C-alpha positions in Angstrom: 19.6 -12.0 21.9 16.7 -12.9 24.1 13.7 -10.6 24.5 14.5 -9.6 28.1 17.9 -8.3 27.2 16.5 -6.5 24.2 13.8 -4.8 26.4 16.5 -3.7 28.9 18.6 -2.1 26.1 15.5 -0.3 24.9 14.8 1.0 28.4 18.4 2.1 28.8 18.2 4.0 25.5 15.0 5.7 26.5 16.5 6.8 29.8 19.6 8.1 28.1 22.0 5.6 29.6 23.3 4.3 26.3 23.8 6.0 23.0 22.5 5.4 19.5 25.8 3.8 18.5 25.5 1.3 21.3 22.0 0.3 20.2 23.3 -0.1 16.6 26.2 -2.3 17.8 23.9 -4.5 19.9 20.7 -4.6 17.9 21.4 -3.1 14.5 20.5 0.1 12.6 16.9 -1.1 11.9 16.2 -1.4 15.6 17.4 2.2 16.1 15.3 3.5 13.2 12.2 1.8 14.7 12.9 3.3 18.1 13.1 6.8 16.5 9.9 6.2 14.5 8.0 5.2 17.6 9.3 8.1 19.7 8.4 10.6 16.9 4.9 9.2 16.5 4.3 9.2 20.2 5.4 12.9 20.4 2.5 13.8 18.1 -0.2 12.1 20.3 -2.3 14.3 22.5 -1.8 12.4 25.6 0.1 13.1 28.9 3.6 11.8 28.8 4.5 9.2 31.4 7.0 10.7 33.9 9.4 7.9 34.6 11.4 9.8 37.2 8.3 10.9 39.1 7.0 7.3 39.1 10.4 6.1 40.3 10.4 8.7 43.2 6.9 7.5 44.3 8.1 4.0 44.3 11.1 4.9 46.4 8.9 6.7 49.0 6.7 3.7 49.3 9.7 1.5 49.8 11.5 3.8 52.2 11.1 1.6 55.2 12.7 -1.4 53.4 16.3 -1.8 52.6 16.7 -2.7 49.0 20.1 -3.2 47.3 21.0 -0.5 44.8 21.4 -3.1 42.1 17.8 -4.3 42.7 16.4 -0.8 42.6 18.2 -0.2 39.3 16.7 -3.4 38.0 13.2 -2.4 39.1 13.6 1.0 37.5 14.8 -0.4 34.2 12.0 -3.1 34.3 9.5 -0.3 34.8 10.8 1.7 31.9 10.9 -1.5 29.7 7.3 -2.3 30.6 6.2 1.3 29.8 8.1 1.1 26.5 6.3 -2.2 25.6 2.9 -0.5 26.3 3.9 2.4 24.1 4.9 0.0 21.3 1.6 -1.8 21.6 -0.3 1.5 21.5 1.8 2.7 18.5 1.2 -0.6 16.6 -2.6 -0.2 17.1 -2.5 3.5 16.2 -0.7 2.8 12.9 -2.4 -0.5 12.1 -3.1 -0.8 8.4 -6.2 -2.2 6.7 -6.0 -4.0 3.3 -9.0 -4.4 1.0 -8.4 -7.1 -1.7 -10.4 -8.0 -4.8 -9.8 -11.7 -5.7 -9.3 -12.9 -9.3 -12.4 -12.9 -11.4 -14.2 -10.5 -9.1 -14.5 -6.8 -8.5 -15.0 -5.1 -5.1 -16.4 -1.7 -3.9 -15.2 -0.1 -0.7 -16.7 2.9 1.0 -14.7 5.1 3.3 -16.2 7.0 6.3 -16.0 10.3 4.4 -18.1 9.1 1.5 -15.2 8.4 -0.8 -15.8 5.2 -2.9 -13.2 2.9 -4.4 -14.0 0.2 -6.9 -11.2 -2.4 -7.3 -10.7 -4.3 -10.4 -9.9 -8.1 -10.1 -6.6 -9.0 -8.3 -6.1 -5.5 -7.0 -5.8 -4.2 -3.5 -5.6 -1.0 -1.4 -3.9 -0.5 1.9 -4.5 2.4 4.3 -4.4 3.4 8.0 -8.0 3.4 9.2 -7.6 5.4 12.5 -6.0 8.4 10.9 -8.0 8.4 7.6 -9.9 11.6 8.2 -6.8 13.7 8.3 -4.4 11.5 6.4 -6.2 10.2 3.2 -3.2 8.3 1.9 -3.5 4.8 0.4 -1.3 2.3 -1.4 -2.7 0.7 -4.6 -1.6 -2.5 -6.3 -3.4 -3.1 -9.5 -6.3 -1.0 -10.8 -9.1 0.9 -9.2 -11.7 3.6 -9.9 -12.0 6.4 -7.3 -14.9 8.8 -6.5 -13.3 11.1 -4.0 -15.3 13.4 -1.7 -13.8 16.8 -1.0 -11.7 17.1 2.2 -8.0 16.7 3.0 -5.7 15.8 0.2 -6.3 12.4 -1.2 -3.1 10.6 -2.3 -2.8 7.3 -4.2 0.7 5.7 -4.0 1.7 3.1 -6.5 5.1 1.5 -7.2 5.2 3.5 -10.4 4.1 6.9 -9.3 1.7 9.0 -7.1 -1.7 10.6 -7.8 -2.9 13.6 -5.8 -6.5 14.9 -5.8 -8.8 17.0 -3.7 -12.2 15.7 -5.0 -12.7 14.0 -8.4 -13.4 10.8 -10.3 -10.4 9.0 -11.8 -9.0 5.6 -12.6 -5.5 4.3 -11.8 -3.9 1.3 -13.3 -0.5 0.2 -12.0 0.8 -3.2 -13.0 4.4 -4.2 -13.5 6.4 -1.1 -14.6 3.5 0.7 -16.1 1.1 3.4 -14.8 -2.0 4.8 -16.5 -4.3 7.5 -15.0 -7.6 8.6 -16.5 -9.4 11.7 -15.2 -13.2 11.7 -15.5 -14.1 14.7 -13.3 -12.1 17.5 -11.6 -8.3 17.5 -11.6 -5.6 15.1 -10.6 -1.8 15.6 -10.3 0.3 12.6 -11.4 3.9 12.5 -10.2 6.5 10.0 -11.4 9.8 10.5 -9.8 10.6 14.2 -10.6 8.1 14.5 -13.4 4.6 16.0 -12.8 1.5 16.5 -15.0 -1.9 17.9 -14.2 -4.9 16.0 -15.7 -8.3 17.6 -16.2 -11.6 15.9 -17.2 -11.2 13.9 -20.4 -7.5 13.5 -20.2 -5.2 10.6 -19.5 -1.5 9.9 -19.2 0.7 6.8 -19.0 4.1 6.2 -17.5 6.5 3.5 -18.7 9.7 2.5 -16.9 9.2 5.6 -14.6 8.9 8.0 -17.5 5.8 10.1 -18.1 4.4 10.0 -21.6 2.5 12.9 -23.3 -1.1 13.6 -22.2 -3.9 12.2 -24.3 -7.5 13.1 -24.8 -10.1 10.5 -23.8 -13.8 10.5 -24.7 -14.6 7.5 -22.4 -17.2 8.0 -19.7 -15.8 5.4 -17.5 -12.9 2.8 -17.4 -12.9 -0.1 -19.8 -13.0 -2.7 -17.1 -16.3 -1.3 -15.8 -17.9 -2.0 -19.1 -16.6 -5.6 -19.1 -13.5 -5.4 -21.3 -9.7 -4.8 -21.2 -7.9 -2.6 -23.7 -4.2 -2.7 -24.7 -1.9 -0.5 -26.8 1.2 -2.3 -28.1 1.4 -4.3 -24.8 3.7 -7.2 -24.2 1.7 -10.5 -24.6 2.8 -11.7 -21.2 1.1 -8.7 -19.6 -2.0 -9.3 -21.6 -2.1 -12.9 -20.4 -1.6 -11.8 -16.8 -4.8 -9.7 -17.2 -6.6 -12.7 -18.7 -5.5 -14.8 -15.7 -6.9 -12.2 -13.3 -10.2 -11.8 -15.1 -10.9 -15.5 -15.6 -9.0 -16.9 -12.6 -7.0 -19.3 -14.8 -3.4 -20.1 -15.5 -1.9 -19.4 -18.9 1.2 -21.0 -20.4 2.7 -18.9 -23.2 5.4 -20.2 -25.6 6.3 -16.8 -27.0 6.3 -13.8 -24.7 8.1 -11.4 -27.1 5.0 -10.6 -29.1 2.9 -7.5 -28.5 -0.8 -6.9 -28.7 -3.1 -4.0 -29.4 -6.8 -4.5 -29.0 -9.5 -5.6 -26.5 -10.9 -8.7 -25.0 -14.2 -9.2 -23.1 -14.6 -10.3 -19.5 -17.6 -12.7 -19.8 -16.4 -15.4 -22.2 -12.9 -16.9 -22.0 -12.9 -18.5 -25.4 -14.0 -15.3 -27.1 -11.4 -13.3 -25.1 -8.6 -15.8 -26.2 -9.7 -15.5 -29.8 -9.6 -11.7 -29.7 -6.0 -11.9 -28.5 -4.6 -14.9 -30.4 -6.1 -14.6 -33.9 -4.5 -11.2 -34.8 -1.1 -12.6 -33.7 -1.5 -15.9 -35.6 -1.5 -18.0 -32.4 -3.5 -21.0 -31.3 -4.8 -21.9 -27.8 -6.1 -24.9 -25.9 -8.4 -24.6 -22.9 -8.1 -27.3 -20.2 -11.3 -27.0 -18.1 -10.3 -29.7 -15.6 -7.0 -28.0 -14.7 -8.5 -24.5 -15.2 -5.6 -23.7 -17.5 -4.8 -22.4 -21.0 -1.9 -23.1 -23.4 -1.1 -20.5 -26.1 1.3 -21.4 -28.9 
């Protein structure tokens, strides 16, 4: 369907001339959902509503001396509504526009919010949030690992694919890769929710979730996350996940012949050969580094 016909259908729906079912049959259920989201969002804005009927009456008064066919008037009215709707869509898009902060492989990045909250992203990680509503809606999406120093204010929520972390003001670290989640609390309190399970962490406590199931809380004596002191730590972790972390830290590509092995231990972030030895020797594996191709083969 071309854009003009789509806009007219939107205008007819806004003016109540066609039903939800007709929108679905013509444009699909996703289009109807988007229309409702836009209307709901616009309803919350503190701005005067555009009075389509009033505008139309003013237009008719100005044109009273001219003879305009009814079909043309109806077309002008629908076109006016469609134009207004497109302006609202543009405003809505700008109002809900999201910002993504990304830390590339082999680097870390620090991001400061306007309220003083600081986020330090580990390599290959990212956060996404809505900038214009941040003061009253401190929600963000995290992919990867990050350390947070949250200033007090409205609830601060970190959403990951494996669970949600809610705080009011604290210091904590969230690691969310693959199907695993680990949260470490260094100051204050945080609430971790994974599906219907919830746990409260206080200073010096940490918890993990595997396959969307929360594990028992553990005591931690660490003063800050491992990655901030230049190392990665693993507990009975699949070797492929360990190699993924090596790839992020050293911006390399690793070929692995046996992905079924597991690893417990640490590797450093400042020497690739030393890191590979820390992982491979305990497992009886060998490795070869190809500096020209920036790759590693582990067998």
